PAZAPA-4460 file (N, C-alpha, C; in steps of 0.05 Angstrom, whole numbers, plus 32768, in hexadecimal, padded with zeros to 4 digits):
% residues 82
    n_x    n_y    n_z   ca_x   ca_y   ca_z    c_x    c_y    c_z   seq   type   mol
   7A93   6A28   833B   7AAA   6A3A   832D   7A98   6A52   8323     1      M     A
   7AA6   6A64   832D   7A9C   6A83   8323   7AA9   6A83   830A     2      K     A
   7A99   6A90   82F1   7A9E   6A95   82D3   7AA6   6AB0   82D9     3      Q     A
   7AC4   6AB2   82D6   7AD2   6ACD   82CF   7AD4   6AD8   82B1     4      N     A
   7AD3   6AF3   82AB   7AD7   6B01   8290   7AEB   6B18   8298     5      I     A
   7AF9   6B13   8283   7B0F   6B2B   8282   7B16   6B33   8268     6      F     A
   7B0F   6B50   8267   7B11   6B61   824C   7B34   6B5E   824D     7      E     A
   7B3B   6B53   8231   7B53   6B50   8223   7B5A   6B75   8217     8      C     A
   7B73   6B7B   8217   7B7C   6B96   8211   7B96   6B8B   81FF     9      H     A
   7B98   6B91   81E7   7BAB   6B93   81D4   7BA8   6B7B   81BD    10      G     A
   7B92   6B69   81C5   7B93   6B4F   81AF   7B78   6B52   819E    11      T     A
   7B75   6B40   8192   7B5E   6B3A   8179   7B46   6B31   8193    12      C     A
   7B4A   6B20   81A6   7B33   6B19   81B4   7B2E   6B30   81C5    13      S     A
   7B1C   6B33   81CB   7B13   6B4A   81D9   7B08   6B40   81F6    14      K     A
   7AFC   6B29   81FE   7AFE   6B19   821A   7B09   6B02   8218    15      F     A
   7B07   6AF9   8234   7B0E   6ADE   823A   7AFC   6AD8   8257    16      I     A
   7AEA   6AC4   824A   7ADC   6AB3   8262   7AEF   6A9B   826C    17      N     A
   7AE4   6A95   8283   7B01   6A80   8295   7AF4   6A81   82AF    18      Y     A
   7AFA   6A67   82BE   7AEE   6A61   82D7   7B0B   6A4F   82E7    19      E     A
   7B06   6A58   8300   7B25   6A4B   8310   7B0E   6A3D   8328    20      I     A
   7B18   6A2A   832A   7B0D   6A14   833F   7B1C   6A1C   8357    21      D     A
   7B10   6A10   8371   7B18   6A10   8386   7B38   6A0E   838E    22      D     A
   7B43   69F9   837D   7B5A   69E9   837A   7B74   69FA   8369    23      E     A
   7B64   6A17   835D   7B75   6A28   8351   7B76   6A1E   8332    24      G     A
   7B65   6A0D   8322   7B6B   6A01   8308   7B58   6A0E   82FB    25      R     A
   7B62   6A15   82E4   7B54   6A23   82CC   7B47   6A0F   82BA    26      V     A
   7B29   6A21   82B4   7B14   6A08   82AA   7B07   6A1A   8295    27      H     A
   7AF7   6A10   8286   7AE2   6A1F   8270   7AEE   6A39   8263    28      N     A
   7B04   6A3C   8257   7B10   6A57   824D   7B07   6A57   8237    29      V     A
   7B03   6A72   822A   7AEE   6A73   8216   7AF5   6A93   820F    30      K     A
   7B04   6A97   81F8   7B0F   6AAA   81ED   7AF6   6AB9   81DE    31      F     A
   7AEE   6AD2   81DB   7ADD   6ADE   81CC   7AE8   6AF0   81BA    32      M     A
   7AEF   6AE7   819E   7AF9   6AF9   8186   7B16   6AE7   8189    33      G     A
   7B25   6AF1   8177   7B44   6AE5   8174   7B43   6ACB   8160    34      G     A
   7B5C   6ABB   8157   7B58   6AAA   8147   7B51   6A8F   8154    35      C     A
   7B3A   6A85   814F   7B2F   6A6E   8159   7B40   6A5A   815E    36      P     A
   7B4E   6A53   8149   7B60   6A42   814C   7B77   6A41   8167    37      G     A
   7B84   6A57   8167   7B93   6A59   817C   7B89   6A5C   8198    38      N     A
   7B71   6A6E   8198   7B62   6A73   81B1   7B56   6A4F   81B9    39      T     A
   7B4B   6A46   81A7   7B3E   6A33   81B4   7B56   6A14   81BC    40      V     A
   7B6A   6A1E   81AD   7B86   6A0D   81B6   7B8F   6A15   81CB    41      G     A
   7B91   6A29   81D0   7B9A   6A33   81EF   7B88   6A29   8201    42      V     A
   7B68   6A2F   8201   7B5C   6A2B   820E   7B5C   6A0B   8216    43      A     A
   7B5E   69FA   8207   7B5C   69E4   8207   7B74   69D9   8219    44      T     A
   7B8C   69E4   8210   7BA4   69D7   821A   7BAC   69E3   823F    45      L     A
   7B9A   69FD   8244   7B9D   69FC   8264   7B84   69F2   826F    46      V     A
   7B73   69EB   8264   7B5B   69DB   8275   7B66   69CA   828A    47      E     A
   7B60   69D2   829F   7B65   69C0   82B8   7B81   69C1   82C7    48      G     A
   7B8F   69D2   82B6   7BB1   69D8   82BF   7BAA   69F4   82D4    49      M     A
   7BBB   69EF   82E9   7BBC   6A01   82FE   7BC1   6A1E   82F9    50      P     A
   7BB1   6A32   82FE   7BB5   6A4A   82F6   7BCD   6A56   82F7    51      A     A
   7BE0   6A51   830D   7BF7   6A5D   8305   7C0D   6A4E   82FC    52      A     A
   7C07   6A36   82F1   7C12   6A2E   82DC   7C0E   6A37   82C1    53      E     A
   7BF4   6A3E   82B9   7BF2   6A4C   829D   7C00   6A65   829F    54      V     A
   7BFF   6A77   82B8   7C04   6A86   82B4   7C25   6A8D   82AD    55      I     A
   7C37   6A7A   82B8   7C54   6A76   82BD   7C53   6A74   829C    56      S     A
   7C41   6A63   8290   7C47   6A59   8274   7C40   6A6D   825C    57      R     A
   7C2B   6A7D   8264   7C24   6A8F   8251   7C2C   6AAA   824F    58      L     A
   7C2F   6AB5   826A   7C38   6AD5   8271   7C4B   6ADE   8260    59      K     A
   7C4C   6AF5   8255   7C64   6AFF   823F   7C63   6AF7   8220    60      G     A
   7C4F   6AE5   821C   7C4F   6AD8   8203   7C45   6AF1   81EE    61      I     A
   7C50   6AFA   81D7   7C47   6B14   81C6   7C35   6B04   81AD    62      R     A
   7C2A   6B12   81A1   7C2A   6B08   8184   7C2E   6B1D   8174    63      C     A
   7C3C   6B17   8164   7C4C   6B25   814F   7C5A   6B3D   815A    64      A     A
   7C55   6B59   8152   7C63   6B6D   815D   7C4D   6B79   817B    65      A     A
   7C41   6B6B   817D   7C24   6B7B   818F   7C37   6B72   81AC    66      K     A
   7C2E   6B83   81C5   7C40   6B7B   81DD   7C35   6B68   81F0    67      P     A
   7C22   6B5A   81E3   7C13   6B42   81F1   7C01   6B32   81D8    68      T     A
   7BF5   6B23   81E8   7BE7   6B09   81D1   7BC9   6B00   81E4    69      S     A
   7BBF   6AF1   81D3   7BAE   6AE5   81E6   7BB4   6ACE   8200    70      C     A
   7BC8   6AC5   81FA   7BCF   6AB3   8211   7BD7   6AC9   822C    71      P     A
   7BE7   6ADB   821D   7BF0   6AE9   8235   7BDC   6AF9   8243    72      D     A
   7BC5   6B00   8234   7BAF   6B0A   8241   7BA1   6AF8   824F    73      Q     A
   7BA4   6ADB   824A   7B95   6AC9   825E   7BA2   6AC9   8279    74      L     A
   7BBE   6AC9   8276   7BD2   6ACF   828B   7BC9   6AE5   829E    75      A     A
   7BC7   6AF7   8290   7BC5   6B0E   829F   7BAB   6B11   82AC    76      Q     A
   7B8F   6B01   82A6   7B7B   6AFA   82B5   7B7E   6AE9   82CC    77      A     A
   7B86   6AD8   82C5   7B95   6AC2   82DA   7B9E   6AD4   82ED    78      L     A
   7BB4   6ADD   82EE   7BBE   6AEF   82FE   7BB0   6B02   8312    79      E     A
   7B9B   6B0A   8306   7B8D   6B23   8310   7B75   6B15   831F    80      R     A
   7B6E   6AF3   8319   7B65   6AEA   832F   7B75   6ADA   8349    81      E     A
   7B8A   6AD1   8342   7B99   6ACC   8358   7BA4   6AE5   836C    82      L     A
***
């Protein structure tokens, strides 16, 4: 699996590291910055999940008045890869 890095925009997290296996499943998600409880929780929940499902569940989630969120940024990162 190839390690991917996505630069976040509009969130407290600055980068997301993640891997997608040959079957399109998400692994080893690590947010750099952000609220540890939330980002570790999201990373744990999506472990082994198909990337397309992660995208459909997380895309468009907002953080307060911000137009995006850490989960939304992960969805955008995965969309870029697919």
